[in-house]
N, CA, C and O atoms as a Tripos MOL2 file, in Angstrom:
@<TRIPOS>MOLECULE
protein
  264   263    66     0     0
PROTEIN
NO_CHARGES

@<TRIPOS>ATOM
      1 N          78.8510   76.6850  158.4900 N.3       1 MET1
      2 CA         78.3740   76.9030  157.8490 C.3       1 MET1
      3 C          76.9280   77.4350  156.8170 C.2       1 MET1
      4 O          76.2450   76.8300  155.9910 O.2       1 MET1
      5 N          76.9010   78.7410  157.3090 N.am      2 SER2
      6 CA         75.6830   79.6940  156.7350 C.3       2 SER2
      7 C          76.3820   80.2420  155.6900 C.2       2 SER2
      8 O          75.9910   80.3680  154.5290 O.2       2 SER2
      9 N          77.6800   80.6340  156.2730 N.am      3 LEU3
     10 CA         78.7860   81.4830  155.4890 C.3       3 LEU3
     11 C          78.9770   80.4290  153.9960 C.2       3 LEU3
     12 O          78.8000   80.9140  152.8780 O.2       3 LEU3
     13 N          79.3240   79.0860  154.1810 N.am      4 TYR4
     14 CA         79.3600   78.8230  152.7920 C.3       4 TYR4
     15 C          78.1470   78.8090  151.9640 C.2       4 TYR4
     16 O          78.0470   79.2420  150.8170 O.2       4 TYR4
     17 N          76.9880   78.1070  152.8830 N.am      5 ILE5
     18 CA         75.6990   78.9080  152.0200 C.3       5 ILE5
     19 C          75.0230   79.7470  151.1680 C.2       5 ILE5
     20 O          74.0750   79.7100  150.3830 O.2       5 ILE5
     21 N          76.1610   80.8170  151.7620 N.am      6 ALA6
     22 CA         75.7510   81.9780  151.3580 C.3       6 ALA6
     23 C          76.6130   82.3890  150.2180 C.2       6 ALA6
     24 O          76.1890   83.0900  149.3000 O.2       6 ALA6
     25 N          78.1110   81.8370  150.3090 N.am      7 GLU7
     26 CA         79.0810   81.8060  149.1000 C.3       7 GLU7
     27 C          78.6190   81.3950  147.7890 C.2       7 GLU7
     28 O          78.8110   81.8110  146.6470 O.2       7 GLU7
     29 N          77.7650   80.1880  148.4490 N.am      8 VAL8
     30 CA         76.9010   78.6580  146.9700 C.3       8 VAL8
     31 C          76.3060   80.0820  146.1900 C.2       8 VAL8
     32 O          76.6700   80.4610  145.0770 O.2       8 VAL8
     33 N          75.1450   80.8650  147.2030 N.am      9 ALA9
     34 CA         74.0580   81.6020  146.6660 C.3       9 ALA9
     35 C          75.2990   82.5900  145.9010 C.2       9 ALA9
     36 O          75.6370   82.3260  144.7470 O.2       9 ALA9
     37 N          75.6500   83.2330  146.3250 N.am     10 VAL10
     38 CA         76.2930   84.5490  145.3790 C.3      10 VAL10
     39 C          76.7010   83.7730  143.7700 C.2      10 VAL10
     40 O          76.1670   83.7840  142.6610 O.2      10 VAL10
     41 N          77.9470   83.1230  144.3650 N.am     11 LEU11
     42 CA         78.0950   81.9960  143.4210 C.3      11 LEU11
     43 C          77.1490   82.0790  141.6800 C.2      11 LEU11
     44 O          77.4030   82.5240  140.5610 O.2      11 LEU11
     45 N          75.7910   81.2300  142.4740 N.am     12 SER12
     46 CA         75.0470   81.0050  141.8170 C.3      12 SER12
     47 C          74.5040   82.4020  140.7740 C.2      12 SER12
     48 O          74.5990   82.3890  139.5470 O.2      12 SER12
     49 N          74.1390   83.1410  141.2960 N.am     13 GLU13
     50 CA         73.9940   84.1930  141.0050 C.3      13 GLU13
     51 C          74.7180   84.8370  139.9940 C.2      13 GLU13
     52 O          74.0670   85.2170  139.0200 O.2      13 GLU13
     53 N          75.9570   85.0480  140.0130 N.am     14 THR14
     54 CA         76.6550   85.4900  139.5540 C.3      14 THR14
     55 C          77.4340   84.6140  137.8710 C.2      14 THR14
     56 O          78.2750   84.9890  137.0540 O.2      14 THR14
     57 N          76.5040   83.2190  138.0340 N.am     15 SER15
     58 CA         77.0300   82.5700  137.1170 C.3      15 SER15
     59 C          75.7780   82.5290  135.8390 C.2      15 SER15
     60 O          75.9740   82.1880  134.6720 O.2      15 SER15
     61 N          74.2110   83.0670  136.5600 N.am     16 VAL16
     62 CA         73.5300   83.0970  135.7760 C.3      16 VAL16
     63 C          72.8960   84.8110  135.3210 C.2      16 VAL16
     64 O          71.8220   85.2320  134.8930 O.2      16 VAL16
     65 N          73.8880   85.2820  135.5990 N.am     17 ALA17
     66 CA         74.6750   86.9690  135.6290 C.3      17 ALA17
     67 C          75.1020   86.5810  134.2670 C.2      17 ALA17
     68 O          74.4040   86.9210  133.3120 O.2      17 ALA17
     69 N          76.0500   85.9850  134.1160 N.am     18 GLU18
     70 CA         76.9370   85.8590  133.2190 C.3      18 GLU18
     71 C          76.3380   85.1600  132.0700 C.2      18 GLU18
     72 O          76.2760   85.6830  130.9570 O.2      18 GLU18
     73 N          75.7260   83.5230  132.4380 N.am     19 ASP19
     74 CA         75.2380   83.1440  131.3200 C.3      19 ASP19
     75 C          74.1430   83.9970  130.3470 C.2      19 ASP19
     76 O          74.3930   84.0570  129.1430 O.2      19 ASP19
     77 N          72.9140   84.6630  130.8860 N.am     20 ASP20
     78 CA         72.5400   86.0150  130.5240 C.3      20 ASP20
     79 C          73.3020   87.4770  129.5970 C.2      20 ASP20
     80 O          72.8020   88.4870  129.1030 O.2      20 ASP20
     81 N          74.6230   86.9910  129.6810 N.am     21 GLN21
     82 CA         75.1100   87.8210  129.3920 C.3      21 GLN21
     83 C          76.0700   87.0760  127.9770 C.2      21 GLN21
     84 O          75.9920   87.4710  126.8140 O.2      21 GLN21
     85 N          76.5760   86.4120  128.2650 N.am     22 GLU22
     86 CA         76.6280   84.9650  127.1210 C.3      22 GLU22
     87 C          75.6680   84.9110  126.1470 C.2      22 GLU22
     88 O          75.8330   84.8890  124.9270 O.2      22 GLU22
     89 N          74.6180   84.8920  126.8000 N.am     23 ARG23
     90 CA         73.3400   84.5010  125.9490 C.3      23 ARG23
     91 C          72.4320   86.3510  124.8100 C.2      23 ARG23
     92 O          71.6590   86.5660  123.8750 O.2      23 ARG23
     93 N          73.1060   86.9630  125.6050 N.am     24 GLU24
     94 CA         72.7830   88.3720  124.8430 C.3      24 GLU24
     95 C          73.7150   88.4710  123.9650 C.2      24 GLU24
     96 O          73.2670   88.4580  122.8190 O.2      24 GLU24
     97 N          75.4260   88.6140  124.0800 N.am     25 LYS25
     98 CA         76.2340   88.5590  123.0040 C.3      25 LYS25
     99 C          75.8360   87.5440  122.0550 C.2      25 LYS25
    100 O          75.6370   87.9270  120.9020 O.2      25 LYS25
    101 N          75.6390   85.9650  122.4060 N.am     26 VAL26
    102 CA         75.3160   84.9030  121.1620 C.3      26 VAL26
    103 C          73.8260   86.0110  120.3090 C.2      26 VAL26
    104 O          73.8760   86.7610  119.3340 O.2      26 VAL26
    105 N          73.1610   85.7970  120.8290 N.am     27 ASN27
    106 CA         71.8060   86.9570  120.0580 C.3      27 ASN27
    107 C          71.8760   88.0240  118.7700 C.2      27 ASN27
    108 O          71.3140   88.0250  117.6740 O.2      27 ASN27
    109 N          73.2700   89.3560  119.7110 N.am     28 ILE28
    110 CA         73.4620   89.9030  119.2800 C.3      28 ILE28
    111 C          74.3120   89.1950  117.5460 C.2      28 ILE28
    112 O          74.1310   89.3340  116.3360 O.2      28 ILE28
    113 N          75.0680   88.5820  118.2910 N.am     29 LEU29
    114 CA         76.4970   87.9630  117.0710 C.3      29 LEU29
    115 C          75.0650   87.0140  115.8710 C.2      29 LEU29
    116 O          75.0160   86.5400  114.7360 O.2      29 LEU29
    117 N          74.4010   87.1440  116.7270 N.am     30 LYS30
    118 CA         73.3350   85.6910  115.5560 C.3      30 LYS30
    119 C          72.8580   87.2560  114.3020 C.2      30 LYS30
    120 O          72.9020   87.3010  113.0720 O.2      30 LYS30
    121 N          72.6340   87.8290  114.8530 N.am     31 SER31
    122 CA         71.4400   89.2850  114.7340 C.3      31 SER31
    123 C          72.1490   89.7650  113.6220 C.2      31 SER31
    124 O          71.5690   90.2170  112.6350 O.2      31 SER31
    125 N          73.5460   89.6850  113.7360 N.am     32 LYS32
    126 CA         74.4800   91.0630  113.3290 C.3      32 LYS32
    127 C          74.9950   89.3550  112.0500 C.2      32 LYS32
    128 O          75.5390   89.6630  110.9890 O.2      32 LYS32
    129 N          74.8560   88.4570  112.2100 N.am     33 ILE33
    130 CA         75.0920   87.3060  110.9070 C.3      33 ILE33
    131 C          74.2630   87.2530  110.1160 C.2      33 ILE33
    132 O          74.5480   87.2360  108.9180 O.2      33 ILE33
    133 N          72.7620   87.2050  110.6430 N.am     34 GLU34
    134 CA         71.6330   87.4250  109.7760 C.3      34 GLU34
    135 C          71.2860   88.5840  109.1650 C.2      34 GLU34
    136 O          70.2410   88.5750  108.5150 O.2      34 GLU34
    137 N          72.0200   89.7270  109.2350 N.am     35 ALA35
    138 CA         72.0210   90.7120  108.6060 C.3      35 ALA35
    139 C          72.7480   91.0170  107.6660 C.2      35 ALA35
    140 O          72.3720   91.8270  106.8190 O.2      35 ALA35
    141 N          74.2010   90.2990  107.6180 N.am     36 ASN36
    142 CA         74.9430   90.5280  106.7820 C.3      36 ASN36
    143 C          74.5480   89.6020  105.9210 C.2      36 ASN36
    144 O          74.6770   89.6950  104.7000 O.2      36 ASN36
    145 N          73.9410   88.4670  106.6490 N.am     37 ILE37
    146 CA         73.5390   87.2410  104.2120 C.3      37 ILE37
    147 C          72.6290   87.9610  104.0950 C.2      37 ILE37
    148 O          72.2520   88.0430  102.9260 O.2      37 ILE37
    149 N          71.7150   88.9330  105.2540 N.am     38 ALA38
    150 CA         70.1830   88.5040  103.4610 C.3      38 ALA38
    151 C          71.1540   90.4320  103.2080 C.2      38 ALA38
    152 O          70.4210   91.3820  103.4830 O.2      38 ALA38
    153 N          71.8900   90.6140  102.9720 N.am     39 ASP39
    154 CA         72.4760   91.7550  102.7860 C.3      39 ASP39
    155 C          73.3860   91.8770  101.5380 C.2      39 ASP39
    156 O          73.7130   92.8380  100.8410 O.2      39 ASP39
    157 N          73.8040   89.9640  101.4960 N.am     40 LEU40
    158 CA         74.8620   89.7900  100.5760 C.3      40 LEU40
    159 C          74.4020   89.8300   98.7610 C.2      40 LEU40
    160 O          75.0880   90.1300   97.7850 O.2      40 LEU40
    161 N          72.7960   89.3380   98.8810 N.am     41 PRO41
    162 CA         72.1540   89.8600   97.5000 C.3      41 PRO41
    163 C          72.9610   91.0010   96.8770 C.2      41 PRO41
    164 O          73.4590   90.9600   95.7520 O.2      41 PRO41
    165 N          73.0270   91.9380   97.6640 N.am     42 LYS42
    166 CA         72.8320   93.7100   97.1360 C.3      42 LYS42
    167 C          73.9380   93.4390   96.7350 C.2      42 LYS42
    168 O          74.0200   93.0890   95.5570 O.2      42 LYS42
    169 N          75.5890   93.5220   97.8370 N.am     43 VAL43
    170 CA         76.5430   92.6600   96.9890 C.3      43 VAL43
    171 C          76.7520   92.9370   96.4230 C.2      43 VAL43
    172 O          77.0700   94.0160   95.9240 O.2      43 VAL43
    173 N          76.5930   91.4160   96.1270 N.am     44 LEU44
    174 CA         77.3200   90.6470   95.1750 C.3      44 LEU44
    175 C          76.4160   91.8300   93.8560 C.2      44 LEU44
    176 O          77.2840   92.5890   93.4260 O.2      44 LEU44
    177 N          75.7950   91.9680   93.5530 N.am     45 GLU45
    178 CA         74.8070   93.0400   92.7070 C.3      45 GLU45
    179 C          75.5900   93.7450   92.0310 C.2      45 GLU45
    180 O          75.7280   93.8700   90.8140 O.2      45 GLU45
    181 N          76.3310   94.4140   93.2940 N.am     46 LYS46
    182 CA         76.7320   95.6800   92.9030 C.3      46 LYS46
    183 C          78.5590   95.3210   91.9670 C.2      46 LYS46
    184 O          79.0010   95.5550   90.8420 O.2      46 LYS46
    185 N          79.0350   94.7450   93.0720 N.am     47 ILE47
    186 CA         80.1260   93.8560   92.4890 C.3      47 ILE47
    187 C          80.2320   93.1510   91.2040 C.2      47 ILE47
    188 O          81.2790   92.8850   90.6130 O.2      47 ILE47
    189 N          78.8370   92.8340   90.7780 N.am     48 ASN48
    190 CA         78.4800   92.7310   89.4110 C.3      48 ASN48
    191 C          78.6400   93.7710   88.2230 C.2      48 ASN48
    192 O          79.0140   93.8090   87.0510 O.2      48 ASN48
    193 N          78.1440   94.5770   89.2030 N.am     49 GLU49
    194 CA         78.0430   95.9610   88.3660 C.3      49 GLU49
    195 C          79.2520   96.5390   88.0960 C.2      49 GLU49
    196 O          79.3730   97.1100   87.0120 O.2      49 GLU49
    197 N          80.3990   96.5040   89.0450 N.am     50 THR50
    198 CA         81.5610   97.9110   88.8900 C.3      50 THR50
    199 C          82.1260   96.8830   88.3080 C.2      50 THR50
    200 O          83.1390   97.3820   87.8180 O.2      50 THR50
    201 N          82.1230   94.6780   87.7880 N.am     51 ILE51
    202 CA         83.6740   94.4110   87.2510 C.3      51 ILE51
    203 C          82.9660   95.0000   85.7840 C.2      51 ILE51
    204 O          83.5480   95.2090   84.7190 O.2      51 ILE51
    205 N          81.4450   95.1990   86.1230 N.am     52 ALA52
    206 CA         81.4590   95.0970   84.0760 C.3      52 ALA52
    207 C          81.9410   96.5950   84.0400 C.2      52 ALA52
    208 O          82.8050   96.9660   83.2470 O.2      52 ALA52
    209 N          81.3800   97.3680   84.8760 N.am     53 LEU53
    210 CA         81.4860   98.9470   84.0310 C.3      53 LEU53
    211 C          83.2910   98.7430   83.8880 C.2      53 LEU53
    212 O          83.7710   99.5170   83.0590 O.2      53 LEU53
    213 N          83.9530   98.1420   84.3380 N.am     54 CYS54
    214 CA         85.8270   97.7090   84.7070 C.3      54 CYS54
    215 C          85.4550   97.1120   83.6620 C.2      54 CYS54
    216 O          86.3990   97.4320   82.9380 O.2      54 CYS54
    217 N          84.5310   96.2280   82.7580 N.am     55 GLU55
    218 CA         85.0970   95.4470   82.0050 C.3      55 GLU55
    219 C          85.1730   96.6300   80.7230 C.2      55 GLU55
    220 O          86.1960   96.8840   80.0870 O.2      55 GLU55
    221 N          83.8190   97.2790   80.5190 N.am     56 LYS56
    222 CA         83.3630   97.9940   79.3700 C.3      56 LYS56
    223 C          84.0000   99.1580   79.0530 C.2      56 LYS56
    224 O          84.1310   99.6020   77.9130 O.2      56 LYS56
    225 N          84.6040   99.9110   80.5990 N.am     57 SER57
    226 CA         85.6090  101.1950   80.2660 C.3      57 SER57
    227 C          87.3260  100.5580   79.5650 C.2      57 SER57
    228 O          87.9540  100.9820   78.5950 O.2      57 SER57
    229 N          87.6800   99.3600   80.5800 N.am     58 PHE58
    230 CA         88.7650   99.2230   79.5390 C.3      58 PHE58
    231 C          89.3860   99.2250   78.2920 C.2      58 PHE58
    232 O          89.2180   98.4420   77.3570 O.2      58 PHE58
    233 N          89.9400   99.9530   78.3590 N.am     59 ASN59
    234 CA         91.0790  100.7510   76.7240 C.3      59 ASN59
    235 C          91.6970   99.1540   76.2830 C.2      59 ASN59
    236 O          92.2880   98.5890   77.2030 O.2      59 ASN59
    237 N          91.6160   98.4800   75.1100 N.am     60 PRO60
    238 CA         92.1760   97.2160   74.2580 C.3      60 PRO60
    239 C          93.5560   98.0150   74.0550 C.2      60 PRO60
    240 O          94.2100   97.4620   73.1720 O.2      60 PRO60
    241 N          93.9810   98.7470   74.4030 N.am     61 VAL61
    242 CA         95.2850   99.1200   73.9170 C.3      61 VAL61
    243 C          96.4320   99.2700   75.1030 C.2      61 VAL61
    244 O          97.5020   99.8570   74.9380 O.2      61 VAL61
    245 N          95.9370   98.5230   76.5330 N.am     62 PHE62
    246 CA         96.5550   98.2600   77.6670 C.3      62 PHE62
    247 C          96.3750   96.5120   77.0920 C.2      62 PHE62
    248 O          97.2290   95.6290   77.1750 O.2      62 PHE62
    249 N          95.8080   96.4700   76.8560 N.am     63 GLU63
    250 CA         96.2790   94.6280   77.0610 C.3      63 GLU63
    251 C          97.6750   94.2800   77.0310 C.2      63 GLU63
    252 O          98.6620   94.9660   76.7650 O.2      63 GLU63
    253 N          97.5680   93.2070   77.3220 N.am     64 ARG64
    254 CA         98.8450   92.7370   77.1280 C.3      64 ARG64
    255 C          98.6170   91.3400   76.1610 C.2      64 ARG64
    256 O          97.7470   90.4850   76.3290 O.2      64 ARG64
    257 N          99.8080   91.3810   74.9560 N.am     65 LYS65
    258 CA         99.8520   90.0140   73.9770 C.3      65 LYS65
    259 C         100.4330   89.0680   74.4020 C.2      65 LYS65
    260 O         101.4700   89.3170   75.0170 O.2      65 LYS65
    261 N          99.9700   87.4470   74.2370 N.am     66 LEU66
    262 CA        100.3790   86.6210   75.3630 C.3      66 LEU66
    263 C         101.2250   85.8970   73.5760 C.2      66 LEU66
    264 O         101.9520   84.9040   73.5950 O.2      66 LEU66
@<TRIPOS>BOND
     1     1     2 1
     2     2     3 1
     3     3     4 2
     4     3     5 am
     5     5     6 1
     6     6     7 1
     7     7     8 2
     8     7     9 am
     9     9    10 1
    10    10    11 1
    11    11    12 2
    12    11    13 am
    13    13    14 1
    14    14    15 1
    15    15    16 2
    16    15    17 am
    17    17    18 1
    18    18    19 1
    19    19    20 2
    20    19    21 am
    21    21    22 1
    22    22    23 1
    23    23    24 2
    24    23    25 am
    25    25    26 1
    26    26    27 1
    27    27    28 2
    28    27    29 am
    29    29    30 1
    30    30    31 1
    31    31    32 2
    32    31    33 am
    33    33    34 1
    34    34    35 1
    35    35    36 2
    36    35    37 am
    37    37    38 1
    38    38    39 1
    39    39    40 2
    40    39    41 am
    41    41    42 1
    42    42    43 1
    43    43    44 2
    44    43    45 am
    45    45    46 1
    46    46    47 1
    47    47    48 2
    48    47    49 am
    49    49    50 1
    50    50    51 1
    51    51    52 2
    52    51    53 am
    53    53    54 1
    54    54    55 1
    55    55    56 2
    56    55    57 am
    57    57    58 1
    58    58    59 1
    59    59    60 2
    60    59    61 am
    61    61    62 1
    62    62    63 1
    63    63    64 2
    64    63    65 am
    65    65    66 1
    66    66    67 1
    67    67    68 2
    68    67    69 am
    69    69    70 1
    70    70    71 1
    71    71    72 2
    72    71    73 am
    73    73    74 1
    74    74    75 1
    75    75    76 2
    76    75    77 am
    77    77    78 1
    78    78    79 1
    79    79    80 2
    80    79    81 am
    81    81    82 1
    82    82    83 1
    83    83    84 2
    84    83    85 am
    85    85    86 1
    86    86    87 1
    87    87    88 2
    88    87    89 am
    89    89    90 1
    90    90    91 1
    91    91    92 2
    92    91    93 am
    93    93    94 1
    94    94    95 1
    95    95    96 2
    96    95    97 am
    97    97    98 1
    98    98    99 1
    99    99   100 2
   100    99   101 am
   101   101   102 1
   102   102   103 1
   103   103   104 2
   104   103   105 am
   105   105   106 1
   106   106   107 1
   107   107   108 2
   108   107   109 am
   109   109   110 1
   110   110   111 1
   111   111   112 2
   112   111   113 am
   113   113   114 1
   114   114   115 1
   115   115   116 2
   116   115   117 am
   117   117   118 1
   118   118   119 1
   119   119   120 2
   120   119   121 am
   121   121   122 1
   122   122   123 1
   123   123   124 2
   124   123   125 am
   125   125   126 1
   126   126   127 1
   127   127   128 2
   128   127   129 am
   129   129   130 1
   130   130   131 1
   131   131   132 2
   132   131   133 am
   133   133   134 1
   134   134   135 1
   135   135   136 2
   136   135   137 am
   137   137   138 1
   138   138   139 1
   139   139   140 2
   140   139   141 am
   141   141   142 1
   142   142   143 1
   143   143   144 2
   144   143   145 am
   145   145   146 1
   146   146   147 1
   147   147   148 2
   148   147   149 am
   149   149   150 1
   150   150   151 1
   151   151   152 2
   152   151   153 am
   153   153   154 1
   154   154   155 1
   155   155   156 2
   156   155   157 am
   157   157   158 1
   158   158   159 1
   159   159   160 2
   160   159   161 am
   161   161   162 1
   162   162   163 1
   163   163   164 2
   164   163   165 am
   165   165   166 1
   166   166   167 1
   167   167   168 2
   168   167   169 am
   169   169   170 1
   170   170   171 1
   171   171   172 2
   172   171   173 am
   173   173   174 1
   174   174   175 1
   175   175   176 2
   176   175   177 am
   177   177   178 1
   178   178   179 1
   179   179   180 2
   180   179   181 am
   181   181   182 1
   182   182   183 1
   183   183   184 2
   184   183   185 am
   185   185   186 1
   186   186   187 1
   187   187   188 2
   188   187   189 am
   189   189   190 1
   190   190   191 1
   191   191   192 2
   192   191   193 am
   193   193   194 1
   194   194   195 1
   195   195   196 2
   196   195   197 am
   197   197   198 1
   198   198   199 1
   199   199   200 2
   200   199   201 am
   201   201   202 1
   202   202   203 1
   203   203   204 2
   204   203   205 am
   205   205   206 1
   206   206   207 1
   207   207   208 2
   208   207   209 am
   209   209   210 1
   210   210   211 1
   211   211   212 2
   212   211   213 am
   213   213   214 1
   214   214   215 1
   215   215   216 2
   216   215   217 am
   217   217   218 1
   218   218   219 1
   219   219   220 2
   220   219   221 am
   221   221   222 1
   222   222   223 1
   223   223   224 2
   224   223   225 am
   225   225   226 1
   226   226   227 1
   227   227   228 2
   228   227   229 am
   229   229   230 1
   230   230   231 1
   231   231   232 2
   232   231   233 am
   233   233   234 1
   234   234   235 1
   235   235   236 2
   236   235   237 am
   237   237   238 1
   238   238   239 1
   239   239   240 2
   240   239   241 am
   241   241   242 1
   242   242   243 1
   243   243   244 2
   244   243   245 am
   245   245   246 1
   246   246   247 1
   247   247   248 2
   248   247   249 am
   249   249   250 1
   250   250   251 1
   251   251   252 2
   252   251   253 am
   253   253   254 1
   254   254   255 1
   255   255   256 2
   256   255   257 am
   257   257   258 1
   258   258   259 1
   259   259   260 2
   260   259   261 am
   261   261   262 1
   262   262   263 1
   263   263   264 2
@<TRIPOS>SUBSTRUCTURE
     1 MET1         2 RESIDUE 1 A MET
     2 SER2         6 RESIDUE 1 A SER
     3 LEU3        10 RESIDUE 1 A LEU
     4 TYR4        14 RESIDUE 1 A TYR
     5 ILE5        18 RESIDUE 1 A ILE
     6 ALA6        22 RESIDUE 1 A ALA
     7 GLU7        26 RESIDUE 1 A GLU
     8 VAL8        30 RESIDUE 1 A VAL
     9 ALA9        34 RESIDUE 1 A ALA
    10 VAL10       38 RESIDUE 1 A VAL
    11 LEU11       42 RESIDUE 1 A LEU
    12 SER12       46 RESIDUE 1 A SER
    13 GLU13       50 RESIDUE 1 A GLU
    14 THR14       54 RESIDUE 1 A THR
    15 SER15       58 RESIDUE 1 A SER
    16 VAL16       62 RESIDUE 1 A VAL
    17 ALA17       66 RESIDUE 1 A ALA
    18 GLU18       70 RESIDUE 1 A GLU
    19 ASP19       74 RESIDUE 1 A ASP
    20 ASP20       78 RESIDUE 1 A ASP
    21 GLN21       82 RESIDUE 1 A GLN
    22 GLU22       86 RESIDUE 1 A GLU
    23 ARG23       90 RESIDUE 1 A ARG
    24 GLU24       94 RESIDUE 1 A GLU
    25 LYS25       98 RESIDUE 1 A LYS
    26 VAL26      102 RESIDUE 1 A VAL
    27 ASN27      106 RESIDUE 1 A ASN
    28 ILE28      110 RESIDUE 1 A ILE
    29 LEU29      114 RESIDUE 1 A LEU
    30 LYS30      118 RESIDUE 1 A LYS
    31 SER31      122 RESIDUE 1 A SER
    32 LYS32      126 RESIDUE 1 A LYS
    33 ILE33      130 RESIDUE 1 A ILE
    34 GLU34      134 RESIDUE 1 A GLU
    35 ALA35      138 RESIDUE 1 A ALA
    36 ASN36      142 RESIDUE 1 A ASN
    37 ILE37      146 RESIDUE 1 A ILE
    38 ALA38      150 RESIDUE 1 A ALA
    39 ASP39      154 RESIDUE 1 A ASP
    40 LEU40      158 RESIDUE 1 A LEU
    41 PRO41      162 RESIDUE 1 A PRO
    42 LYS42      166 RESIDUE 1 A LYS
    43 VAL43      170 RESIDUE 1 A VAL
    44 LEU44      174 RESIDUE 1 A LEU
    45 GLU45      178 RESIDUE 1 A GLU
    46 LYS46      182 RESIDUE 1 A LYS
    47 ILE47      186 RESIDUE 1 A ILE
    48 ASN48      190 RESIDUE 1 A ASN
    49 GLU49      194 RESIDUE 1 A GLU
    50 THR50      198 RESIDUE 1 A THR
    51 ILE51      202 RESIDUE 1 A ILE
    52 ALA52      206 RESIDUE 1 A ALA
    53 LEU53      210 RESIDUE 1 A LEU
    54 CYS54      214 RESIDUE 1 A CYS
    55 GLU55      218 RESIDUE 1 A GLU
    56 LYS56      222 RESIDUE 1 A LYS
    57 SER57      226 RESIDUE 1 A SER
    58 PHE58      230 RESIDUE 1 A PHE
    59 ASN59      234 RESIDUE 1 A ASN
    60 PRO60      238 RESIDUE 1 A PRO
    61 VAL61      242 RESIDUE 1 A VAL
    62 PHE62      246 RESIDUE 1 A PHE
    63 GLU63      250 RESIDUE 1 A GLU
    64 ARG64      254 RESIDUE 1 A ARG
    65 LYS65      258 RESIDUE 1 A LYS
    66 LEU66      262 RESIDUE 1 A LEU
């Protein structure tokens, strides 16, 4: 009977450690997502600048006639 109690204690310690690891992974993922969301306006601004530059430098000679 004492072996069974010892096994349960080991299993509960392992599950607590696994729970802590899962929480840490979730927190890391959450912080990465928040960082990506915070950088999104900068990315969109850069995309708009690039599109404007392409439209500005595009030569109308190469346009297709419909």
